[in-house]
N, C-alpha and C positions, 0 to 999 in steps of 0.2 A: 348439591351443597359445595362441590369442589369449584364449580363455575362462580357460585356466589363468593366464595373466598377469593378467587382470582380478581373478581370485580372490585372487591373491596380493597385489594392490596394494590391496585392499579394506581399510578401516580396521577395527581390532579394536572390537568392540561391547562397552561396559561391560555387566556382568550386570544392573544395575538398569534400563538400557533395554530390554534383551531381556525381562527379567521383566514389566516394566510393559506392553510391547507385547502379550505373550502373554496377560495378565490382561485387558487391555482388548478384545482380539479375542475371547476367550472370552465376555466380557460381551455383546459385540455379537451373537455367534451365539446366546447365550441369549435376548436381547431385541432382535430385529433392528429392530423398528418401534415406537419409543417413541411413546405416545400425546400428543395435544396438551396435556393436563394435565401430563404428566410433562416435556415440553420447557418449558413455561412455569415449572414448579417449578424446573428447573435455571437457567433464565434469572434467577429471582428469587433463587436462592441466589447467583449471581454478583453480582448487584447488592447483596445484603446484605453479601457479603464486602467489597465497596468501602466501603459506608457504615458498617459496624461498625468498620472498621480505619482509618478516614481519616487520623487524625493520625499513626499509626504508618508508614503507606505514605508520606505526604508526607515524613516525616523520613527514611525509608530512602532515598527518591530524592534528597533533599538531600544525604545523606552520601555517596551514589555520585558525585554531581557535585562534591562539596566545597562548592558553594554553588548552589543551585537555587531560584528564585523560587517560593515556596508559591503565590502566585496563578497562575503560569503552569501549575503541576502541577494546581491545582484546575480551571483553566479549559480547558486542552487535554487533560487526562487524565480526571479525575473527571467532569466535567460531560458531555463527549463520550461517554464510555464509558457512564455511566448513561443518557443519552439513547438511545444506540444499543441498549442492552439493552431499554429500555422499548420502543422502535419495534419491535424484533424479537418481543417478547412480545404486542404489540398485533396484529401482522400474520401471526403464524406460522399461525394456523389457516386463513386464506386462501391462504397459500403452499402449505400442505400438501395442498390439495384436488386430486385427480386431474383432468386436463384432458381433455375430450372432443375428439377429433380427426376430421377428415372421413373418410368412407369411401365408396368406390364401390359404391353399392347394386345396380347391375346385375351387377357381378362378385361381390359378396359380400353377398347378400340376407340380412338378419337378423343380420349380424355386427356388431361394434363396435370402435372404436379408442380407446385411453386412453394417456395418458402419466402415470405415477405417480411422483412425486418420493420417493425412497427414501434412506435414510442410506448413505454410503459405507462408514463403519466407523470407523477409527482415523485422526485427522487429526494430523500433526505440525506444530507452529508454532515457527519460529525467530525470536526477538524481538530488535530492535536496542536499544540503550541510550538513544536520544535521547527516545522517548516510550514508556517500557516498559510502562506501564499501559495506554495508549490501544491500543498495537500488539499487545497480548496479549488484552485483554478485548473490544475491538470485534470481532476475528475471532472470539473464542470465542462471542460473541452469535450470529454467523451459524452456526458450527459446531454449537452445541447446538440452535439453531432447526431445523436439518436433521437433528437426531436422532443426532448422532455423538458420539464420545468423543475426547478430546484429550491429547496430551503436548506440553509447553510447555517449550523450552529458552531461558533467559534468556542475556543478554550476560555477558561476562567483566566488563564495566564496570558491571553492575548486580548486584554481589555481595550488597549489603546488602538490596536489594529481593527477590532471588531466595530468600535465606535466610529473610526473612519470609514470602513466598508460600508456600514449602514448608513452613513451620510452621503457618500459618493455614488453608490451603486444605481440609485433610481435615476441619476442623470443618464445612464447607459442602458439599463434594462428595467422595465417595469416590475413592480412588485408581484404580478401574476405571472412573470417569467423567472425571477430571481429575487430572493430576499435573504439577507444576512441577519443572524441574531447573535447577541451576546450571551454568555453563560447565564447572567442574571443571578448569580449566587447559587449554582447548583441545579440548573434546569435540564441537565442532561437526561435523567431518567425519563422525564415527561416528553422530551423531544423524541427519544427512541420508542416511546409508547405510541407515538401517532401512526395511524394506518396508511403509511407511505405505500407507494407501489415497489420501491426498492430503497434499501437504506445501506449507506456506506459509512463504515466506522474505522477509524485509524487510531490506534492507541494501544494500551497495555492489555495482556490477556485476561486479567481479572476483570476489567471494566468491559472487555469484549464479551465475556460470558453473560454479564448483566445486561448489555445491549441487545445480545441474541435472545436472551429470555424475555425482555420487553417486547421486542419485534415479534416473538412467537405468539403473543396474544392476538396479533392481527393476521397471523401467518404471512408476515411481511418478509420477503426474501432478503438476505443480508450479504454484503461483501465485507469481510473482516480483514484488516490489515494489522497484525498483532506483534510483529517484532520477534524477539527472542534472542538467544545467545548464539550469534552466528560466528563460526570459527574460520580462521585462516590457517593453511597448512603450508609450511615451507618445505619443498622438496629438497632431498640431498644434492640435487644438481644445480639448485637455483642459488644465485649470489645472495649471501645474506645481507650485504650492503644495499643492494637493490631492493630487496624485501623490506628491509627497515625504512627506506626512503618512502615506498608506497604505502606500507602499513601505517607509518606515523603521519603521513598526510591525511589519511582517512580518520585516524584516531583523534587528532587534534582539530579537524575541521568541525566547527560549531561546538568546540569543546567536548566532542565525543557524543553529543546528544542527537544521535541519528538511530532510527529504527533498524537500518540495515548496516550499522556500524560492525566493525570487527570487534567482537566482544572478548575473544581470546585467541592466542596464536599457538600453534604447534611448531616447535623448531627440531631439527635433527640433533640427537644427542650430542653434546660437546660443543654446541654453537651459542649457547646462550650469553657468554661473556662478550663475544664479538658482536652479538646483536645489541646487547645493552650499550656498548661503546658507540656503536653507529647511532643509536637513538639519541644518546646524549649530545652527540656532536650535532645531529639535525636539529634538536630543539634549540641549542644555543645559536645556530645559525639562522634559523627560520623565525624564532621568537626571541630576539635578545632581551625583549621586555614584555613579560606576560601582561603587564598592566596596560599595554598599548591598546589602541582601537582595532588591531589585526586580530587579537585573541577574544573570543566570546566568552561571556560570563555564564556561570551556571545559572539556570533560569529562575530559581527561587531559593530561599533560605532553607526550606524543607529539604529540597534536593541536595543542597550543599552539604548539610549536616548528615544526610543519609550516606552520601559519598565518603566523608570523612569518618563516619562510624564504620563503613565497610572496610576502610584501610586499617582502622584500629582493631577490628575483629581479625582481620588476617594476620596482623603482627602478633596479637595475643595468642594466636593458635599456631605460631611458628613459621610464618611465611617470611621470605626475604622481600622487602619492599625497597624498591630503588627509586629515589626522587630525581627525574631527569633534568630538573632546574635547580640544583642544590644551591647556587649562588644568588638566586633571586628571592624576592619576598612578594609573591602575589597577594594583592590587596583582598583580604578576606570579607571586608565590609561591601566590597563590590563584587563578591563571589567569584573572584578570579582563582583558579585552582591550578596548580602545577600538575604536569602529567606524571604518571608513575608506571613502573613495570613491577609486577609481583610474581615471584617465583616461589616454588615449593608449597603449592596449594594443596589443600585437603578438601575433601567432599562437603564437610560441614562448615566451610567459610561461607559467608555471605556472598563473596565474589564468585563462588562457584555455583551458587544456587539460583541467582536472580540476574536479570538483564542489568548491566551495569549503568549504561546511559551517562557516561562521563569520561574524563581522560584518564581512565585507569585501564592498564592492558595486562591481564594475567597471561603468563607464558608457561607452556608445558613443553616438555621434551619427549621424543619417542625414538623407538628402534625400528619399527616396521609399519608399513602402511595399514596393515591389518589391525595393529593395535589402535591406530588413529580411528579408523572406521568403526571399530567396536566401541571406542569411548563415545563418539558423536551419536552413534546410533541407540546408545543407552539413554541419551537424553532427549527432550522434546525436539521434534523436527525444527531446525532453524529457518529463519526467513531468507538467509543467504549462506552460500559456501564460498570460499575463496582459496582454491588451490594455486600455489605459486610453484610451477614447475615447467620446464621446457620439454618434458619427456611426454610425448603424447599418449603413451600406453598408461602412464602414472595419472595424468589428467583424466583419461577415461575411465580409469579405476575408481577415482573419487567421485566422478560424476554418476557412475553407474551403482556404486555401492553406498552412497551417502545421499539421502534424499533431503532436499531443501527447497525453499520457495523459487530461488534464482541462483545463478552462478556467474561470477566474474573470475576469469582465469588469468593469473598474473597481474591482478589489479584488485583493488577494493572498491566497492560501491557502485561502479560506473555502469553495470548492466541496467541499473534503474534509470539511467539517463538515456538509454537507446529508444527512440521513439517507435520503432517497429518491433519492439518486444514487449509482451505482456508482463505486468508486475503483480505478484501476489504470493501468499504464503501457502503453507501446507500443514495441516493438522493443527497443532497448538500455535503456529506462527500465522495462521489466517486460513481464509477460504475465499475463492473467487478471484478474478483478475480485473484489472482495468489497465490503461495505456494501450496505444495502437487499436488495431481492429478489434482485439478482445475487449477492450473498454467499450466500444460501440456495441459489441453483442451483449455485454453484460447489462447494458441499460436499454437493451431492445427486447421486444418479444419476437422471436422467430416464428412467425405464424404460418402454419402449413395450410396450404389451400389446394383442395382437390377440385378440378372443374370437369364434370362429366361431358362426354362427346354427345353427338346427335341421338344416340340410342345407347341403351344400358344392357350389356350382355348379361349382367347379374340378374336384372329384373326379367329378362327374357327366358334364361335357361335355368335359373336356380330357384323357382317357385315350388311350393309344396303342392301336392304330396311328394316327398323326396325319394320314394322307393324306387322310381323308374328312372327316367331320363337324367334327372338332376344328380342322382347318386352315382350313376355310371360316368357322367362328365366329370364330377368331383374325383373319382377314382383314377380316371384317366390322366387328369391334370396333376394329380399328386405324383403318379408314376413318372410323368414328364419331368416334374421338378426334381425328383429323386435320381433322374438320369437312368431309369430303367424301362 
């Protein structure tokens, strides 16, 4: 009965999803182990797709946002994706090599153990709207390096980009290798219900739970990148001015719409006024006109209204809200939003309870490092942690006592841009890793292979009846292993 209920509740699968999956799976079976040269060729095709269509891709993303800084698209998406692809192409030959593993020569004379990385097959990728090129092409670099094929579903908020990628991608890679899909009015549940060999989802925790539940119908393994409330902690030894410069650069990049953004900051008690003054000067200098093309819009009206409502909720419940651009008039019709600091938060405020994903920075003060660690550890484990301190012991304290997906010390965000570091969450902020060698491993089956030697000691010495020689030999071997 339960199986029947689950079957009835499963979403209907669009024909184009099913057809593509079957086509890619057949291609996998026909060519299960692409060569090093073939994988590098696929990676180079990905890079050409980006480079040949750069202006069109930048424009499509800008149209999806309404106003998206071209520099931010080039820096955070093109530059990072091209570097990731290049790094994968440079290292894939090394990653592909079978690994020799230890073997007990007494028990298995002449035999050998190997671990062989092999492609999983067809990988599904569900891409969010905030960095749609980065979060599709960086995973694809690892997916293709591992020898797989991929189906990629773009966000409903990336309709112009999705249409462009659907048009241009067949010029570089056939549909049995790579195919992009638009959301098509809410086809995410159907996509996540496909029996992929692996599924990567980047997005909110609530949607991640639904994706994981759909994938569970097919026992599809998942990698989830879910974001969360990532804190920054400014140590008592660290310059408040320098902290403000680095924190505000991250908080205003993409108008704060970054899953690894600094969601709130801890300041030493007594420093909040100095921090606010530095932040105000930085905004005036860096963004003299929030309506310019340098400053990105909030992605849609629903998100803009959510952020405004969160500010209103904080004010109504007693928070001190500081507009960092009080002399400017951001264009609400274009969803341009001024940056804010928010002090005197309480646990019941919306800004305390959910990921902000916008240019609002709650500020908390503290007296001791233990107080900071206790607060962060009472919340869901964050995707990132940002301690600002030159005190090595204090750095190590926070890294040891506060678990997070990743860490940038004395900086925000940039650990994600390191090509030789894995990226991933922990607990409610996600599971699994990609980027670097870990991405290759995520999308590979590490297949253990035992090869027997010319003769088998087990077959010769451990046959029944066990009461005689076989039992005596086993007892001897166990004593030897125990060191007695």
